[in-house]
C-alpha positions in Angstrom: 18.5 -5.7 -22.5 19.8 -9.2 -23.4 19.9 -11.0 -20.5 22.1 -14.0 -20.6 25.0 -14.6 -18.7 24.8 -10.8 -18.3 26.4 -10.1 -14.7 23.2 -9.5 -12.3 23.6 -7.8 -8.7 20.0 -8.7 -6.9 20.1 -6.2 -3.5 17.5 -7.5 -1.0 16.7 -11.0 0.1 13.5 -10.5 0.9 10.2 -11.5 -1.7 11.0 -9.2 -4.0 14.8 -9.8 -4.4 13.5 -13.9 -4.2 10.9 -13.4 -7.2 13.5 -11.4 -9.2 16.0 -14.7 -8.4 13.7 -16.9 -9.9 12.8 -14.4 -13.3 16.7 -13.8 -13.8 17.6 -17.5 -13.4 14.8 -18.7 -16.1 16.8 -15.9 -18.2 20.5 -17.8 -17.8 21.5 -14.3 -16.3 24.8 -14.7 -14.2 23.2 -13.5 -10.5 24.3 -12.4 -7.2 22.1 -12.0 -4.7 23.1 -9.5 -1.7 21.3 -8.7 1.9 22.9 -6.5 4.4 21.7 -8.3 7.0 24.3 -10.7 8.9 21.6 -13.0 10.9 20.2 -14.2 7.3 21.3 -17.8 6.4 22.4 -18.1 3.0 21.4 -21.8 2.6 17.7 -21.1 3.8 17.6 -18.3 1.2 19.2 -20.2 -1.5 15.9 -22.6 -0.6 13.8 -19.7 -0.9 14.7 -19.5 -4.6 14.4 -23.2 -5.8 16.8 -25.4 -6.3 17.5 -23.9 -10.2 19.9 -21.0 -8.5 22.9 -21.5 -9.4 23.9 -17.6 -8.3 25.9 -16.9 -5.6 24.6 -15.2 -2.1 26.4 -12.6 -0.2 25.4 -11.9 3.1 27.3 -8.4 5.2 29.4 -6.3 3.7 29.1 -5.1 0.3 32.4 -6.1 -1.2 33.9 -3.9 -3.4 34.8 -6.3 -6.0 31.2 -7.0 -6.7 31.0 -2.9 -7.7 33.4 -3.4 -10.5 31.7 -6.7 -11.9 27.7 -5.4 -11.8 26.6 -4.9 -15.0 23.2 -4.7 -13.7 21.3 -3.9 -10.4 18.2 -4.7 -9.3 17.3 -3.3 -6.2 14.2 -4.6 -3.7 11.5 -1.5 -2.4 13.0 -1.7 0.8 16.2 -0.6 -0.4 17.4 3.4 -0.3 18.5 4.2 -2.8 21.3 6.4 -1.1 23.3 3.6 0.1 27.0 4.5 -0.8 27.8 1.4 -2.9 24.4 2.4 -5.2 25.5 6.1 -5.4 29.1 4.9 -6.1 27.3 2.0 -9.3 24.9 5.0 -10.7 27.8 7.5 -10.9 29.4 4.6 -12.9 26.6 4.1 -15.5 25.5 0.8 -14.1 21.9 0.6 -14.3 19.9 0.0 -11.6 16.4 -0.9 -11.6 13.5 -1.7 -9.0 12.0 -5.4 -9.2 9.2 -3.4 -10.6 11.0 -2.0 -13.7 12.2 -5.8 -14.8 9.1 -7.1 -14.3 7.7 -4.7 -16.4 10.0 -5.3 -19.2 9.3 -9.0 -19.2 5.1 -7.9 -18.7 2.6 -8.2 -21.7 -0.9 -6.9 -21.9 -3.0 -3.9 -20.5 -1.6 -2.1 -16.8 -3.6 -0.4 -14.4 -0.9 1.0 -11.8 -2.5 2.3 -8.1 -0.7 4.2 -5.7 -1.3 6.6 -2.8 -0.6 7.3 0.6 -3.3 5.4 1.5 -5.8 3.4 1.0 -3.8 1.5 -1.9 -4.7 -2.3 -1.0 -8.4 -2.2 -0.9 -8.4 -0.1 -4.2 -6.5 -2.7 -6.1 -8.2 -5.5 -4.8 -11.0 -3.6 -5.6 -9.7 -3.0 -9.0 -9.0 -6.8 -9.5 -12.5 -7.8 -8.7 -14.4 -5.0 -11.2 -11.4 -6.5 -13.8 -12.3 -10.4 -13.2 -15.7 -9.7 -13.9 -15.3 -8.9 -17.5 -11.4 -10.2 -18.7 -10.5 -13.8 -19.0 -7.2 -13.6 -17.2 -6.3 -10.4 -14.9 -3.1 -10.5 -12.4 -3.1 -8.7 -9.2 0.3 -7.9 -8.6 2.9 -5.7 -6.3 2.6 -4.3 -3.0 -0.3 -5.9 -2.5 1.9 -8.8 -1.5 2.5 -10.7 -4.7 5.5 -9.6 -6.3 5.3 -8.3 -10.3 8.3 -10.5 -11.2 6.1 -13.7 -10.1 3.6 -13.5 -12.6 5.5 -11.2 -15.3 6.2 -14.1 -17.7 3.1 -16.0 -17.7 1.2 -12.4 -18.9 -0.3 -12.4 -22.5 -1.5 -9.6 -25.1 -4.5 -10.0 -23.9 -4.3 -10.0 -20.3 -4.9 -7.2 -17.3 -2.5 -6.5 -14.3 -3.5 -4.4 -11.7 -0.7 -3.4 -9.8 -0.1 -1.8 -6.5 2.6 0.6 -6.3 4.9 1.9 -3.2 6.6 4.8 -3.6 9.3 2.9 -2.7 9.0 0.6 -5.7 8.1 3.5 -8.0 11.3 5.5 -7.1 13.4 3.3 -9.7 11.0 3.2 -12.4 12.5 4.2 -15.8 10.0 2.3 -18.7 7.2 1.6 -16.5 4.0 2.5 -18.1 0.5 1.6 -17.3 -2.1 2.7 -19.5 -4.4 3.0 -17.1 -3.0 5.2 -13.5 -3.9 6.3 -10.4 -2.9 8.3 -7.4 -5.9 8.1 -4.4 -4.0 11.1 -1.5 -0.6 12.0 -0.7 -0.2 12.9 2.8 3.1 12.5 4.8 4.1 9.3 5.4 7.7 7.5 5.3 9.9 10.6 5.2 12.4 8.9 6.9 13.1 7.4 3.5 12.3 10.1 1.1 13.5 13.0 3.8 11.0 15.6 1.8 7.5 15.8 0.8 8.6 16.9 -2.1 10.7 13.5 -2.7 7.8 11.6 -1.5 5.2 13.6 -4.2 7.8 13.1 -7.1 7.8 9.3 -6.3 4.0 9.0 -6.6 3.8 11.1 -9.5 6.6 8.8 -11.1 3.6 6.6 -11.7 2.2 8.3 -14.7 5.9 9.7 -16.0 5.6 7.4 -18.7 1.9 7.8 -20.0 1.0 9.6 -23.1 -2.1 11.9 -23.8 -4.4 9.2 -25.2 -4.1 7.3 -21.6 -6.0 7.7 -18.2 -4.6 9.2 -14.4 -7.5 9.2 -12.2 -7.0 11.6 -9.4 -8.9 12.5 -5.8 -10.0 16.1 -6.7 -9.6 16.6 -3.0 -6.2 16.6 -2.4 -4.4 19.7 -3.1 -1.0 18.0 -4.1 -2.9 16.1 -6.9 -4.9 19.0 -8.3 -1.8 20.9 -8.3 0.5 17.9 -9.5 -2.5 17.2 -12.2 -1.4 20.1 -14.1 1.9 18.5 -15.3 0.8 15.8 -16.5 -0.3 14.7 -20.2 -2.8 12.0 -19.9 -6.5 12.3 -19.5 -7.8 12.8 -16.0 -10.2 11.3 -14.6 -11.2 13.3 -11.6 -13.3 11.6 -8.1 -14.3 13.5 -5.1 -16.0 12.9 -1.7 -17.2 17.1 -1.2 -18.2 18.3 -4.2 -20.7 18.1 -7.2 -17.9 17.4 -10.6 -19.2 17.7 -13.5 -17.1 15.4 -15.0 -16.3 12.2 -12.8 -17.5 10.5 -9.7 -18.5 12.6 -6.8 -20.2 11.2 -3.5 -24.1 13.2 -3.3 -25.3 12.2 0.4 -25.2 8.1 0.5 -25.1 8.1 -3.8 -21.9 6.9 -5.8 -22.6 9.3 -9.1 -21.1 9.3 -12.5 -20.8 12.3 -14.8 -19.5 11.7 -18.4 -19.7 15.2 -19.3 -23.2 15.1 -21.1 -25.2 12.7 -18.4 -25.0 11.7 -14.8 -26.2 8.3 -13.4 -26.4 6.9 -10.0 -23.8 4.1 -9.8 -24.2 2.9 -5.8 -25.9 3.3 -2.8 -23.2 3.2 -0.5 -25.1 1.3 1.5 -25.1 -1.7 -0.9 -21.5 -1.7 -0.3 -19.2 -3.8 2.6 -16.8 -1.4 3.3 -17.3 1.9 5.5 -15.9 4.9 5.9 -15.7 8.0 3.6 -12.3 7.0 3.0 -13.5 3.9 1.2 -16.2 5.3 -0.9 -13.0 7.3 -2.3 -11.7 4.4 -2.8 -14.9 2.8 -4.5 -14.7 5.7 -6.7 -11.3 5.2 -8.0 -11.6 1.5 -8.4 -15.2 2.6 -10.5 -13.3 5.0 -12.5 -10.7 2.5 -13.6 -13.6 0.1 -14.7 -14.7 2.9 -16.9 -11.6 3.9 -17.9 -11.5 -0.3 -19.2 -15.2 -0.6 -21.1 -15.9 -2.6 -18.1 -20.1 -2.0 -18.4 -21.6 -0.6 -15.3 -24.1 -3.5 -14.5 -20.7 -5.6 -13.8 -18.7 -2.8 -11.7 -21.6 -2.6 -9.6 -21.7 -6.4 -9.3 -18.2 -6.4 -8.0 -19.0 -3.6 -5.6 -21.9 -5.1 -4.1 -19.6 -8.3 -3.4 -16.6 -7.1 -2.3 -15.6 -7.6 0.9 -13.1 -5.3 3.2 -9.0 -6.5 2.4 -7.7 -7.8 5.9 -6.0 -5.4 8.3 -8.0 -2.7 7.1 -10.9 -1.7 9.7 -11.9 -5.2 9.1 -14.5 -6.5 11.6 -13.0 -9.3 13.8 -15.6 -10.5 16.4 -18.1 -8.9 18.8 -17.3 -9.9 22.7 -20.0 -8.6 25.6 -21.7 -6.2 23.3 -17.9 -4.8 22.4 -17.0 -4.9 18.4 -13.5 -5.5 17.7 -12.2 -3.8 14.7 -8.8 -4.8 12.7 -6.8 -2.0 11.4 -3.2 -3.0 11.6 -2.8 -1.7 8.4 -3.1 2.2 9.5 0.7 2.7 9.6 0.5 6.4 9.5 -1.6 8.9 10.8 -3.9 9.9 7.8 -5.0 5.8 7.4 -6.0 6.0 11.3 -7.4 8.9 10.9 -10.1 7.7 8.4 -10.1 4.8 10.6 -11.2 6.8 13.3 -13.4 8.7 11.5 -15.4 5.6 10.3 -16.0 4.4 14.1 -19.7 4.8 14.9 -19.5 4.0 18.7 -17.2 5.1 21.8 -13.7 3.7 20.7 -10.9 2.4 22.9 -8.0 2.9 20.4 -5.1 1.1 20.4 -2.0 2.9 18.9 2.1 3.1 18.7 5.0 1.7 17.0 8.0 1.9 15.3 8.5 5.8 14.5 8.3 6.6 10.5 9.2 10.4 11.3 5.4 11.3 11.8 3.7 14.0 13.9 0.2 12.8 15.6 -1.5 16.4 16.0 -4.5 15.8 13.2 -5.0 12.2 14.2 -5.5 12.9 17.7 -7.8 16.3 16.3 -10.1 13.7 15.6 -10.7 11.9 19.0 -13.4 14.3 20.4 -16.6 12.3 20.0 -14.7 9.2 18.9 -12.3 8.1 21.1 -12.8 7.2 24.6 -9.6 6.1 26.0 -6.3 5.7 24.1 -3.9 2.3 24.6 -0.4 2.8 23.9 2.8 1.0 23.1 6.0 0.8 21.2 8.4 3.2 20.6 6.1 6.5 19.7 4.3 5.9 23.1 6.0 8.9 24.7 5.8 11.0 21.7 1.9 10.6 21.1 0.9 10.8 24.5 2.9 14.2 25.2 1.1 15.1 21.5 -2.3 13.7 23.1 -1.7 15.7 26.5 -0.9 18.8 24.8 -3.8 19.0 22.8 -5.9 18.2 25.7 -6.5 14.3 25.8 -5.5 12.6 28.8 -7.0 9.1 29.0 -4.0 7.3 28.0 -3.5 3.3 29.2 0.0 2.4 28.3 1.0 -1.5 27.7 4.0 -3.4 26.8 2.3 -5.7 24.3 -0.7 -6.6 22.3 -1.7 -9.2 24.8 -1.6 -6.5 27.3 -3.6 -4.0 25.6 -6.6 -6.7 24.5 -7.1 -7.6 27.8 -7.3 -4.2 28.9 -9.9 -3.3 26.0 -11.8 -6.5 27.0 -11.8 -5.5 31.1 -13.0 -1.8 30.4 -14.9 -1.9 27.5 -18.5 -1.5 28.3 -21.3 -3.1 25.5 -22.1 -0.5 22.4 -18.4 0.3 22.8 -15.5 -0.5 20.2 -12.0 -1.7 20.3 -10.0 -0.5 17.1 -6.5 -1.6 16.6 -5.2 1.1 14.6 -1.4 2.0 15.5 -0.8 5.4 13.4 2.3 3.5 12.8 5.2 1.0 11.2 4.8 -2.3 13.1 8.9 -3.1 13.2 10.5 -3.1 16.3 7.7 -5.3 17.8 6.0 -7.4 14.8 8.0 -8.5 11.6 5.1 -6.8 9.7 1.6 -5.2 10.0 0.4 -8.8 8.6 1.6 -10.4 11.7 0.5 -7.5 14.0 -3.3 -7.7 12.9 -3.0 -11.7 12.9 -1.9 -11.0 17.1 -4.5 -9.1 17.6 -7.4 -10.9 15.9 -6.0 -14.1 17.4 -6.1 -12.4 20.9 -9.5 -11.5 20.1 -11.4 -14.4 19.2 -9.4 -16.3 22.2 -12.0 -13.8 24.6 -14.5 -15.7 26.7 -17.9 -13.8 25.3 
C-alpha cells in the first residue's frame, strides 16, 4: 500500500503507537495520533515521537470527523477491537492494521514468531541468542519490549527476526507470515478482553494462519488445545514434550533434553547445564531448540546458547539472599498458569507474595499447588479478597494481608527463616498499583536488596 499523503489514524500513544508514528512519518503519511486518555499531555507525546513528526495529536473523545477522513487505521495492542468507533470504521471497510501488521509490510528476511500464554519472553530471548550465534544480523522485537516497527525498515533479505507476539497483537494480523512459528501453551488469560477461550485460542493460532506446508509450527504436545488446533494447520508440526517420549521431536527424559529426527535420537543437553530452573523453562528451552533446528543452526551452537543463557528479568529471577532466605522476582507471573509454574519451581518452604488487578481469572489450580510448597501467602491489591476466599475454601489459611510492596517485603524479612524462600509471583496484572509488571518487579528487587543482612 502506498502511504505517502494517505490519511492514517493511529490509535494509542504508547510505545507501539509512537513507533508507528515514526515509521509512517518516514513514509510521508498524513498522520493523526489519537489516545482516549485525557490525562496525556500532547506536547509530551509529540516530544517522544521526535522532531520530524508534523501530524496531529488528539486526546479524549474520538471525533466523528476523524472517522470520515481515515483511509487507514493502526491500532496499538492495548486497544480493544470492539470499541464502537473501530466497529464503525470496520463496517465502512477502512483497513485496520495492528502495529505488528504495519511492521511486517516493511520488514524483510526470515521471521520466527513466538506466542503462548506463558513463557513467551524467555523463549523469544533464548531463541534470539541461538540465532545470534549463527546469523550475522538478528533482531529481537515485539511484545518483549521493542516495537517491531522500530526496526522493520532496518531489516534485510539476509536478516533473521525473532518476534514475541501477544494475543492482542495477533488479533489484527492479515499478511503477517513467519517461516517458523511457535505456540508454547494456551491457558485462560485476558478473558476480560477476548471474552471467551475460543476467541483467545483463535487469536493465538493466527500466528500460523498464513504459513505454508513447507514451513514449521512448533507446538507443545502436552497442551490439549494445541493438539486439537494442530489438526487445522497447514504447516509441518514440530512437537516437544516434557512428559513423554516422542518418536519425532524434542522431549524431556529425566534430566536430559532429547531430540529424535525420526531416524536417530541424540542428547541435546542436561538441564543442569542451564541457568534456568523449572519444568516450564525446560519446555521453553525445547521450543527454542526446535526453532534452532528448523533454521538449521548447528547443534553445538544451540548447546552453547543454552549453557550461556540466564533467566530473563522478572521471570523467577534470583534477586538476593538475606539471612539465609532466597528472594525471587517473578513479577511477570501475571496469570494463574504462570504463577503455578513458579510455585512448582520452588524447592524451599516459600513465602508467596500475590494479588493485583483482576483480569477475570480463577485461582483454584494455583492454590492447589501450595501444599508442600507455600508456607505463607501474602496478599495485596484488587484481587486479595477473591484469592483469600478461594484459598480458605480450599483449606489454606496461612494468609497475611498487606497494603503495599514495602509492607509485603518487610513481613517476609521479619518472618522467613534461614532455608526459606520468598517469591513474588502475583498471579495477577500490575495495573492499579503499578504502571506495569516491570515497575512492580523493580520495586520488589530494590526493597529486597536494601534489606540488612
